C-alpha positions as CSV (number, residue, x, y, z in Angstrom):
1,M,12.3,83.7,241.8
2,T,14.2,83.9,245.0
3,D,12.5,82.5,248.1
4,K,12.6,85.8,250.0
5,V,13.0,89.5,249.1
6,I,15.5,91.7,250.7
7,I,14.2,95.2,251.4
8,T,16.6,98.2,251.7
9,A,15.6,101.5,253.2
10,A,17.3,104.6,251.9
11,L,17.0,107.0,254.8
12,T,18.4,110.4,254.0
13,G,19.7,111.0,250.5
14,V,21.6,114.2,249.7
15,L,19.1,116.4,247.9
16,A,15.8,116.1,249.8
17,T,15.3,118.7,252.6
18,R,12.7,119.3,255.3
19,Q,11.2,122.0,253.1
20,Q,10.1,119.1,250.9
21,S,9.4,116.6,253.7
22,P,9.6,117.4,257.5
23,Y,10.4,113.8,258.1
24,I,13.9,113.6,256.6
25,P,16.4,112.6,259.4
26,Y,19.4,114.8,259.8
27,T,21.3,114.0,263.0
28,P,22.9,110.7,263.9
29,D,20.3,110.0,266.5
30,E,17.5,110.8,264.1
31,I,19.0,108.5,261.4
32,A,19.4,105.7,264.0
33,A,15.8,106.0,265.1
34,E,14.7,105.9,261.5
35,A,16.8,102.8,260.9
36,R,15.1,101.2,263.9
37,R,11.7,101.9,262.6
38,C,12.6,100.5,259.2
39,A,14.1,97.4,260.7
40,D,10.9,96.8,262.7
41,A,8.9,97.3,259.5
42,G,10.9,94.6,257.6
43,A,14.1,96.2,256.2
44,S,17.3,94.3,256.3
45,I,19.6,97.0,254.8
46,V,19.8,100.7,255.4
47,H,21.5,103.0,252.9
48,I,22.8,106.2,254.4
49,H,24.1,109.6,253.3
50,A,25.5,111.6,256.2
51,R,24.0,115.0,257.0
52,Q,25.1,117.9,259.1
53,D,22.7,118.8,261.9
54,N,21.4,121.6,259.7
55,G,20.6,119.1,256.9
56,M,23.5,120.0,254.6
57,P,25.5,117.0,253.3
58,A,28.3,115.7,255.5
59,Y,31.4,113.8,254.2
60,D,33.6,113.8,257.3
61,V,34.6,110.5,259.0
62,E,33.5,111.9,262.4
63,T,29.9,112.4,261.4
64,Y,29.8,109.0,259.7
65,G,31.3,107.5,262.8
66,R,28.6,109.0,265.0
67,I,26.0,107.6,262.7
68,D,27.7,104.2,262.6
69,E,27.7,104.0,266.4
70,A,24.1,105.2,266.8
71,V,22.7,102.8,264.2
72,K,24.6,99.8,265.5
73,A,23.4,100.6,269.1
74,Q,19.8,100.6,267.9
75,C,20.0,97.8,265.2
76,P,23.1,95.7,265.7
77,D,22.0,93.1,263.1
78,L,21.1,95.5,260.2
79,I,23.3,95.6,257.1
80,I,24.7,99.1,256.8
81,N,25.4,100.6,253.3
82,Y,27.1,104.0,253.1
83,S,27.1,106.3,250.1
84,T,30.3,107.3,248.3
85,G,28.5,109.6,245.8
86,A,29.5,113.3,245.6
87,I,30.1,116.0,243.1
88,G,33.2,118.2,243.2
89,L,34.7,116.3,246.1
90,E,38.2,114.8,246.1
91,R,37.9,111.0,245.7
92,E,39.7,110.2,248.9
93,M,37.0,112.2,250.8
94,R,34.4,110.2,249.0
95,V,35.8,106.9,250.4
96,H,37.6,107.8,253.6
97,H,34.7,106.8,255.8
98,I,34.7,103.3,254.2
99,R,38.4,102.9,255.0
100,A,37.7,103.9,258.6
101,L,34.5,102.2,259.4
102,K,34.6,99.2,257.2
103,P,30.8,98.9,256.7
104,D,29.1,95.8,255.3
105,M,28.4,97.5,252.0
106,A,29.0,100.8,250.2
107,A,27.6,102.3,247.0
108,L,29.9,102.2,244.0
109,N,28.6,104.5,241.2
110,M,29.4,102.7,237.9
111,G,29.5,105.5,235.4
112,S,29.3,109.2,234.6
113,M,26.0,110.9,233.6
114,N,24.0,114.1,233.3
115,Y,21.9,114.2,236.5
116,A,19.0,116.6,236.5
117,I,15.4,117.1,237.7
118,Y,13.1,118.8,235.1
119,S,9.9,120.7,236.1
120,R,7.3,120.5,233.3
121,K,5.3,123.1,235.2
122,A,8.2,125.6,235.4
123,K,9.8,124.5,232.2
124,T,13.2,124.5,233.8
125,F,15.9,122.1,235.1
126,Y,16.8,121.7,238.8
127,H,20.0,120.0,240.2
128,D,21.4,120.2,236.7
129,H,25.0,118.8,236.9
130,V,27.4,116.2,235.6
131,F,27.9,113.2,237.9
132,A,31.5,112.2,237.0
133,N,32.7,108.7,237.7
134,P,35.6,107.8,235.3
135,F,37.0,104.3,235.4
136,K,40.1,105.5,237.3
137,D,37.9,106.6,240.1
138,I,35.7,103.6,240.1
139,Q,38.8,101.4,240.3
140,Y,40.1,103.6,243.2
141,F,36.9,103.2,245.2
142,L,36.7,99.5,244.5
143,E,40.2,98.9,245.7
144,A,39.5,100.8,248.9
145,M,36.3,98.8,249.4
146,N,38.3,95.5,248.9
147,E,40.8,96.6,251.4
148,A,38.1,97.4,253.9
149,G,36.3,94.1,253.4
150,T,33.2,96.1,252.2
151,R,30.8,94.7,249.5
152,P,30.6,97.1,246.6
153,E,26.9,97.8,245.7
154,M,27.1,98.9,242.1
155,E,24.7,101.6,241.3
156,C,23.8,101.6,237.6
157,F,21.7,104.4,236.2
158,D,21.8,103.0,232.6
159,T,22.7,99.9,230.7
160,G,26.2,101.0,229.9
161,H,26.9,101.3,233.7
162,I,26.2,97.5,234.0
163,N,28.6,96.8,231.2
164,N,31.2,98.9,233.0
165,A,31.6,96.1,235.5
166,R,33.0,93.7,233.0
167,P,36.6,95.1,232.7
168,L,36.8,95.2,236.5
169,I,35.8,91.6,236.6
170,D,38.4,90.8,234.0
171,M,41.0,92.6,236.0
172,G,40.1,90.5,239.1
173,I,39.4,93.5,241.3
174,L,35.6,92.9,241.2
175,Q,34.8,89.5,242.7
176,P,31.6,87.5,242.8
177,P,29.0,87.6,244.1
178,F,28.2,90.8,242.4
179,Q,25.8,93.3,243.9
180,F,23.8,95.6,241.5
181,S,21.3,98.3,242.1
182,L,19.4,99.2,239.0
183,V,18.4,102.9,239.4
184,M,15.6,104.0,237.2
185,G,13.8,107.2,236.5
186,V,16.6,109.7,236.9
187,L,16.7,112.2,234.1
188,G,20.0,111.4,232.2
189,G,19.6,107.7,233.0
190,I,17.4,104.9,231.8
191,P,13.6,105.7,232.0
192,A,11.6,103.8,234.5
193,S,9.4,101.0,233.0
194,T,8.9,97.2,233.6
195,K,10.2,96.6,230.0
196,N,13.4,98.5,230.8
197,L,13.8,96.7,234.1
198,L,13.7,93.4,232.4
199,H,16.3,94.6,229.9
200,Q,18.6,95.7,232.7
201,V,18.2,92.4,234.5
202,E,19.1,90.5,231.3
203,Q,22.4,92.4,231.1
204,L,23.7,91.2,234.5
205,P,26.6,88.9,234.7
206,D,26.3,85.5,236.3
207,N,26.5,85.3,240.2
208,S,24.7,88.6,240.5
209,F,22.2,89.9,243.1
210,W,20.1,92.9,242.2
211,Q,17.6,95.3,243.5
212,V,15.6,98.0,241.8
213,I,15.6,101.6,242.8
214,G,12.7,103.5,241.4
215,I,12.8,107.3,241.7
216,G,9.7,109.3,242.6
217,R,6.3,108.1,241.4
218,H,8.0,105.3,239.5
219,Q,9.0,103.5,242.7
220,W,5.9,101.4,243.4
221,P,5.3,99.9,239.9
222,L,8.9,98.9,239.8
223,V,8.8,97.4,243.3
224,A,5.9,95.2,242.1
225,A,7.8,94.3,238.9
226,A,10.9,93.4,240.8
227,L,9.0,91.1,243.1
228,T,7.6,89.2,240.2
229,L,11.1,89.0,238.6
230,G,12.8,87.6,241.7
231,G,14.7,90.8,242.5
232,N,15.1,92.8,245.7
233,V,13.8,96.3,246.3
234,R,14.8,99.6,247.8
235,V,12.4,102.2,249.2
236,G,12.7,105.2,251.5
237,L,12.6,108.9,251.6
238,E,15.9,109.3,249.6
239,D,14.1,108.0,246.5
240,N,10.5,108.8,246.9
241,L,8.6,111.0,249.4
242,Y,5.1,109.6,248.7
243,L,3.1,106.5,249.3
244,P,1.1,104.9,246.4
245,N,-2.1,106.8,247.3
246,G,-0.2,110.1,247.0
247,D,0.1,110.8,250.7
248,L,3.4,112.1,252.0
249,A,5.2,109.3,253.8
250,K,5.9,110.2,257.4
251,S,8.9,107.8,257.6
252,S,10.9,105.6,255.4
253,A,9.4,102.8,257.5
254,E,6.0,103.5,255.8
255,G,7.7,102.8,252.5
256,V,9.1,99.5,253.9
257,E,5.6,98.6,255.2
258,T,4.2,99.2,251.7
259,A,6.9,97.0,250.2
260,V,6.1,94.3,252.7
261,T,2.4,94.5,251.7
262,L,3.3,94.2,248.0
263,A,5.5,91.2,248.8
264,N,2.7,89.5,250.7
265,L,0.3,90.1,247.9
266,T,2.7,88.5,245.4
267,G,3.5,85.6,247.6
268,V,7.1,86.6,248.4
269,A,8.3,86.3,251.9
270,V,10.5,89.1,253.4
271,A,14.0,88.2,254.5
272,S,15.2,89.1,258.0
273,A,18.6,90.8,258.4
274,A,20.3,87.5,259.3
275,E,18.7,85.8,256.3
276,A,19.7,88.6,254.1
277,R,23.3,88.3,255.3
278,Q,23.2,84.6,254.5
279,M,21.6,85.1,251.0
280,L,24.1,87.8,250.1
281,Q,27.0,85.9,251.5
282,L,27.9,88.6,254.0
283,P,29.4,87.9,257.4
284,Q,26.8,87.6,260.2
285,A,26.6,90.5,262.6
286,P,28.6,90.2,265.9
287,V,26.7,88.7,268.8
288,T,25.9,91.3,271.5
289,N,24.9,90.7,275.0
């Protein structure tokens, strides 16, 4: 087990709206305020999808730039991780904010998949689409991240996605230490269970850091499992709108607080942002007056 756990807060996502939760932040100032709350609660990393002021997804550099400025003003030491995920968007638009802003980290989706939400009550599928990430695009995004000095955070929705890293390692364009996010519970990907999490962890190459991302109600059992396996965890309104007791979370910070409580109960200390940078071998944040 690692000495300390690194907690990531996923603040916005791209699908959840204020019709589902009135607490989803949309504007740069709202996102920055949410980042501050999560940092105060114990998060070291914030994962961010940009939104337009009306809540629709935003992919332009200008919006990401306003978010970047606002978050750094509120939380200069936080590790910032921006999304590059999108459907039906030209690949340069998926990565141009990484080239421009050079964040600490950026999500790198490691494979294609069916991506859907199924309602057992309605007997129908929602958000039913193909999330396409062929190797030529993965390589393109990775090379852009390398040029920007940005750590690729490899999002793996299934076991095959983990294995997709190996040719990139062999080519020399994916360098250690390797950063993996094991996403579990998305229909089309690997089901969420402790047994499957252990299987995923066993597939990782040497020199890997990993965190678990449990979707929906699967989040909290997987957070507990990751803590006992020596992994890191991601919580927040992008992945799960509810607390373990079924109450609607009023902030991603409430999810962070719950993860901190679980860490305390399992005897695992929580890393500060500076400690997380050191553990992950990322540059320390610039000193501000």
